[in-house]
C-alpha positions in Angstrom: -50.3 -54.6 -21.9 -53.4 -55.3 -20.5 -55.6 -53.9 -17.8 -54.7 -56.4 -15.4 -51.4 -55.4 -15.4 -52.4 -52.3 -14.6 -53.9 -53.3 -11.4 -50.7 -55.4 -9.4 -48.2 -54.2 -7.6 -45.0 -53.8 -8.8 -42.4 -56.0 -7.7 -39.5 -53.6 -8.5 -37.0 -53.1 -5.4 -37.4 -49.2 -5.7 -34.8 -49.0 -3.0 -32.5 -50.6 -4.0 -32.2 -48.8 -6.9 -32.5 -45.5 -5.5 -28.9 -46.7 -3.5 -27.4 -47.8 -6.5 -24.5 -45.5 -8.0 -23.6 -45.0 -11.7 -20.8 -47.4 -11.8 -22.9 -50.3 -10.2 -25.7 -50.0 -13.4 -24.2 -52.7 -16.3 -24.2 -50.2 -19.3 -22.7 -53.1 -21.2 -25.9 -53.5 -24.0 -25.6 -49.3 -24.4 -23.4 -48.0 -26.8 -21.5 -44.8 -26.4 -22.2 -41.7 -27.4 -19.2 -40.2 -29.8 -19.2 -36.5 -30.6 -20.9 -37.4 -33.9 -24.1 -38.0 -32.2 -24.3 -34.2 -30.7 -23.2 -32.7 -34.0 -27.2 -32.1 -35.4 -27.6 -31.5 -31.8 -29.6 -28.3 -30.8 -30.3 -27.2 -27.0 -34.0 -25.9 -26.7 -34.3 -24.1 -23.4 -37.4 -22.4 -22.6 -37.3 -18.8 -21.7 -40.1 -18.5 -19.4 -40.7 -21.9 -17.5 -44.6 -22.2 -16.8 -46.9 -24.5 -15.1 -48.9 -26.6 -17.5 -52.0 -29.0 -15.7 -54.2 -30.8 -16.5 -57.5 -32.2 -15.5 -57.3 -36.0 -15.5 -59.8 -37.4 -12.7 -62.2 -35.8 -9.8 -58.8 -36.1 -7.4 -57.2 -32.8 -9.2 -60.0 -30.1 -8.4 -58.5 -30.6 -4.6 -54.6 -29.8 -6.0 -56.1 -27.4 -8.4 -56.7 -25.2 -5.6 -53.3 -25.5 -3.7 -51.7 -24.6 -7.3 -54.3 -21.0 -7.3 -51.6 -19.1 -6.8 -49.5 -20.6 -10.1 -50.3 -19.8 -13.7 -52.4 -22.8 -15.0 -53.1 -23.2 -18.9 -55.3 -25.2 -20.9 -54.1 -27.4 -23.8 -55.0 -25.2 -26.1 -54.1 -22.2 -24.1 -50.7 -24.0 -24.4 -50.8 -24.4 -27.9 -50.7 -20.4 -28.3 -47.9 -20.3 -26.4 -44.4 -19.9 -27.3 -43.5 -23.7 -27.7 -46.7 -24.5 -28.6 -46.5 -24.1 -32.3 -43.8 -27.5 -32.3 -46.4 -29.4 -30.5 -49.1 -28.7 -32.9 -46.9 -29.6 -35.6 -45.9 -32.8 -34.2 -49.3 -33.8 -33.7 -50.6 -32.4 -37.0 -47.9 -35.0 -38.8 -48.7 -37.4 -37.0 -52.2 -37.6 -38.3 -50.7 -36.8 -42.1 -48.9 -39.9 -41.6 -51.9 -41.8 -40.3 -54.3 -40.4 -42.9 -50.9 -41.1 -45.5 -50.9 -44.7 -44.0 -54.3 -45.4 -44.2 -54.9 -44.2 -47.7 -51.8 -46.3 -48.7 -53.1 -49.4 -47.5 -56.8 -48.6 -49.2 -55.0 -48.0 -52.1 -53.1 -51.4 -52.2 -56.1 -53.2 -51.4 -58.8 -51.8 -53.7 -55.7 -52.7 -56.6 -55.6 -56.6 -54.8 -59.2 -56.6 -55.4 -59.0 -55.0 -59.1 -56.2 -57.1 -60.3 -58.4 -60.4 -58.3 -61.4 -58.8 -61.0 -59.3 -58.6 -63.8 -57.8 -62.2 -63.6 -61.5 -63.9 -62.9 -63.0 -62.1 -66.0 -60.3 -63.5 -68.4 -61.0 -67.0 -67.1 -64.6 -66.2 -67.4 -63.7 -65.3 -71.3 -61.6 -68.4 -71.9 -64.9 -71.2 -70.3 -67.4 -68.8 -72.4 -65.0 -69.0 -75.8 -64.4 -72.4 -74.8 -68.2 -73.5 -74.2 -69.4 -71.8 -77.7 -66.2 -73.5 -79.6 -67.0 -77.3 -78.0 -71.1 -76.4 -78.6 -70.6 -75.2 -82.3 -68.2 -78.0 -82.9 -70.4 -80.6 -81.9 -73.4 -79.0 -83.2 -71.6 -79.3 -86.6 -70.7 -83.1 -86.0 -74.1 -83.9 -84.8 -75.3 -82.3 -87.7 -73.1 -84.0 -90.5 -74.0 -87.2 -88.8 -77.9 -86.5 -89.0 -78.5 -87.0 -85.4 -78.9 -83.2 -84.5 -82.5 -82.9 -83.0 -84.7 -79.9 -81.7 -84.4 -81.3 -78.1 -80.1 -81.2 -78.1 -80.1 -78.1 -79.8 -82.3 -76.7 -76.5 -80.0 -78.4 -75.0 -76.8 -76.4 -76.1 -78.2 -73.3 -76.4 -79.5 -73.6 -72.6 -75.6 -74.2 -72.0 -74.4 -71.6 -73.7 -76.6 -69.2 -72.4 -76.0 -70.4 -69.1 -72.2 -69.5 -69.8 -72.4 -66.7 -71.7 -74.9 -64.9 -69.0 -72.9 -65.9 -66.3 -70.3 -62.4 -66.2 -73.8 -60.4 -66.0 -74.1 -59.0 -62.7 -78.3 -57.9 -62.3 
């Protein structure tokens, strides 16, 4: 839902909805609840009813004056009340679930990065070994053929140094 949706006027025909009886409402897509659904249900009825108000905007100051006779509680006073611990437990559980989800996702990402780095390092070692073996074999063959000179030795040394120095970060 976007902010633009909130500014549009509802096109719901509330008069027609209010005039409908229970029999005229189509409930074919809602399954019937049997007794097994209610076996574990527990009815919680507050012993004392209280009015809980929350300041949302500047308009609430006028309404607050109208309800001065009634007892009004802030959020933290409500949490100190008889049912506040249930709300607090749900809020704490929500944050704990969020923390667990974030930590699990971070751990998965770190494991994927580590696995990728290990894969790259293994490939780099293979390339280094192949470069060293090729350079050593080429130097041996050229020495045997009598074609190995200092310029070519410098070139091979530079290439081998490049491949062995590639994995080092400064």
